[in-house]
C-alpha positions in Angstrom: -70.5 -39.2 116.2 -69.3 -36.1 118.1 -66.3 -36.0 120.5 -68.6 -35.7 123.5 -70.3 -39.0 122.5 -67.0 -40.7 122.1 -65.9 -39.5 125.5 -69.1 -41.0 126.9 -68.4 -44.3 125.0 -64.8 -44.3 126.5 -66.2 -43.8 130.0 -68.7 -46.6 129.5 -66.1 -49.1 128.2 -63.2 -48.2 130.5 -64.8 -46.8 133.6 -68.0 -48.8 133.8 -69.9 -45.6 133.0 -68.5 -43.8 136.1 -67.9 -40.2 135.0 -66.5 -39.3 138.5 -63.8 -42.0 138.2 -62.6 -40.6 134.9 -62.8 -37.1 136.2 -60.6 -38.1 139.2 -58.1 -39.9 136.9 -57.9 -36.7 134.8 -57.5 -34.5 137.9 -60.7 -32.5 137.4 -64.1 -32.2 138.9 -67.0 -34.2 137.5 -68.6 -30.8 136.6 -65.6 -29.9 134.4 -65.8 -33.4 132.8 -69.5 -32.8 132.2 -68.6 -29.8 130.0 -66.8 -32.2 127.7 -69.4 -35.0 127.8 -72.3 -32.7 127.0 -70.5 -31.0 124.1 -70.2 -27.6 125.6 -66.4 -27.8 125.5 -63.7 -29.7 123.6 -60.7 -31.1 125.4 -57.5 -29.3 124.9 -54.0 -30.6 124.6 -53.4 -31.2 128.4 -56.7 -33.2 128.7 -56.0 -35.1 125.5 -52.5 -36.0 126.8 -53.9 -37.3 130.0 -56.6 -39.3 128.1 -53.8 -40.8 125.9 -51.9 -41.7 129.1 -55.0 -43.6 130.2 -55.0 -45.6 127.0 -57.6 -43.6 125.0 -56.9 -43.6 121.3 -56.8 -39.8 120.6 -57.2 -40.2 116.9 -60.4 -42.2 117.5 -61.6 -39.6 120.1 -61.1 -36.7 117.8 -61.8 -38.2 114.4 -64.0 -41.2 115.0 -63.5 -44.6 113.4 -63.8 -43.2 109.8 -61.2 -40.6 110.7 -58.9 -43.2 112.1 -59.3 -45.3 109.0 -58.3 -42.3 106.9 -55.3 -41.7 109.1 -54.3 -45.3 108.6 -54.7 -45.1 104.9 -52.7 -41.9 104.7 -50.0 -43.5 106.8 -49.8 -46.5 104.5 -49.6 -44.1 101.5 -46.8 -42.2 103.2 -45.0 -45.4 104.1 -45.1 -46.6 100.6 -44.0 -43.3 99.2 -41.3 -43.1 101.8 -40.0 -46.6 100.8 -39.9 -45.5 97.2 -38.0 -42.4 98.1 -35.5 -44.4 100.2 -34.9 -46.7 97.2 -34.4 -43.7 94.9 -32.0 -42.1 97.4 -30.0 -45.4 97.7 -29.8 -45.6 93.9 -28.7 -42.0 93.6 -26.0 -42.5 96.3 -24.7 -45.5 94.4 -24.6 -43.5 91.2 -22.8 -40.7 93.0 -20.1 -43.1 94.3 -19.7 -44.5 90.7 -19.4 -41.0 89.4 -16.8 -40.1 92.0 -14.8 -43.1 91.1 -15.0 -42.3 87.4 -14.1 -38.6 88.1 -11.0 -39.8 90.1 -10.0 -42.0 87.1 -10.4 -39.0 84.7 -8.4 -36.8 87.0 -5.6 -39.4 87.1 -5.7 -39.7 83.3 -5.6 -35.9 82.9 -2.6 -35.7 85.2 -0.9 -38.4 83.1 -1.6 -36.6 79.9 -0.4 -33.3 81.3 2.9 -34.9 82.3 3.2 -36.5 78.9 2.5 -33.2 77.2 5.1 -31.5 79.3 7.6 -34.2 78.4 6.8 -33.8 74.7 7.2 -30.0 74.9 10.6 -30.5 76.5 11.5 -32.9 73.7 10.2 -30.4 71.1 12.4 -27.7 72.6 15.4 -30.0 72.5 14.7 -30.9 68.9 14.3 -27.2 68.0 17.5 -26.4 69.7 19.3 -29.2 67.8 17.7 -28.1 64.6 18.9 -24.5 65.2 22.4 -25.7 65.8 22.3 -27.9 62.7 21.2 -24.9 60.6 23.9 -22.7 62.1 26.5 -25.4 61.3 25.1 -25.8 57.8 25.4 -22.0 57.3 28.9 -21.9 58.6 30.0 -24.7 56.3 28.0 -23.6 53.4 
């Protein structure tokens, strides 16, 4: 069914077939409306917005019932896909928080090991110094 026929159907159902009443509601002359109902012209954005404001389903008007069904099916597919993506995002955010916590633990362990290494180096230097002194004492005595 063409858009013009759906406009006529809308007029029949909502304006008791009175073209002039719809034309008046849209702020246009009946002659201008006739351009749409006979298929000579297709309503633009302003007219479609006004029709929507009057309760006309614009998807139905432009696409017909089959088109509306396709839009609904697509919407369900997108909704399902969106839900799946949300679940995946939540899972990744949780993993990221766990990795941040693990990273923090590793940084603390690294800091502890670096302090321990510095302490050991200090102790090695002390031992080397003591060893050098012992060798000097042994040479002097020996």
